[in-house]
C-alpha positions in Angstrom: 95.2 -9.9 53.1 96.7 -13.3 52.4 95.0 -14.7 55.5 91.6 -13.4 54.3 92.1 -14.9 50.8 93.1 -18.3 52.4 90.1 -18.3 54.7 87.7 -17.4 51.9 89.1 -20.1 49.6 88.8 -22.7 52.3 85.2 -21.7 52.9 84.4 -22.0 49.2 86.4 -25.1 48.4 85.9 -27.3 51.4 82.2 -27.9 51.0 82.8 -28.9 47.3 85.3 -31.6 48.5 82.9 -32.9 51.1 80.0 -33.1 48.7 82.1 -35.0 46.1 83.4 -37.5 48.7 80.0 -38.2 50.1 78.2 -38.6 46.8 79.8 -42.1 46.3 77.6 -45.0 47.1 79.2 -48.2 48.1 77.5 -51.2 46.4 78.5 -54.3 44.5 78.2 -52.6 41.0 80.1 -49.5 41.8 82.8 -51.4 43.6 83.3 -53.8 40.7 84.8 -51.1 38.6 87.1 -49.4 41.1 90.2 -51.4 40.4 89.9 -51.0 36.6 89.4 -47.3 37.0 92.5 -47.1 39.2 94.5 -49.0 36.5 93.2 -46.7 33.8 94.1 -43.6 35.8 97.6 -44.9 36.5 98.0 -45.5 32.7 96.9 -41.9 32.0 99.6 -40.7 34.5 102.3 -42.4 32.6 101.7 -40.2 29.6 102.9 -36.6 29.2 100.4 -34.1 30.6 100.2 -30.6 31.8 100.6 -29.7 35.5 96.9 -29.0 35.8 95.9 -32.4 34.3 98.5 -34.0 36.6 96.8 -32.5 39.7 93.4 -33.7 38.5 94.7 -37.2 37.9 96.3 -37.3 41.3 93.1 -36.1 42.9 91.1 -38.7 40.9 93.5 -41.5 42.0 93.2 -40.5 45.6 89.4 -40.5 45.4 89.5 -44.0 43.7 91.7 -45.4 46.4 89.4 -44.0 49.1 86.5 -45.7 47.3 88.4 -49.0 47.1 89.1 -48.8 50.8 85.4 -48.2 51.5 84.5 -51.2 49.2 86.9 -53.4 51.1 85.4 -52.4 54.4 82.1 -53.6 53.1 83.7 -56.8 51.8 82.8 -56.1 48.1 85.1 -57.2 45.3 86.9 -54.3 43.6 87.5 -56.0 40.3 85.3 -57.5 37.6 
């Protein structure tokens, strides 16, 4: 039963993650705000928050770091 639940949740959640990751377009404008968004998210993580909000902040920070990496690969500045 647990295996079935795990498989079903992977089938449902995995495409959502792939769509969210692929919807980001690397260009000069979007890259210029990445570093400030990372700093803002880190500031939010220093404040008291619930476990659910903490998970969302960690996921957001991970996504922003991936975006910064993509911007650096394209040689775009990640700050304003």
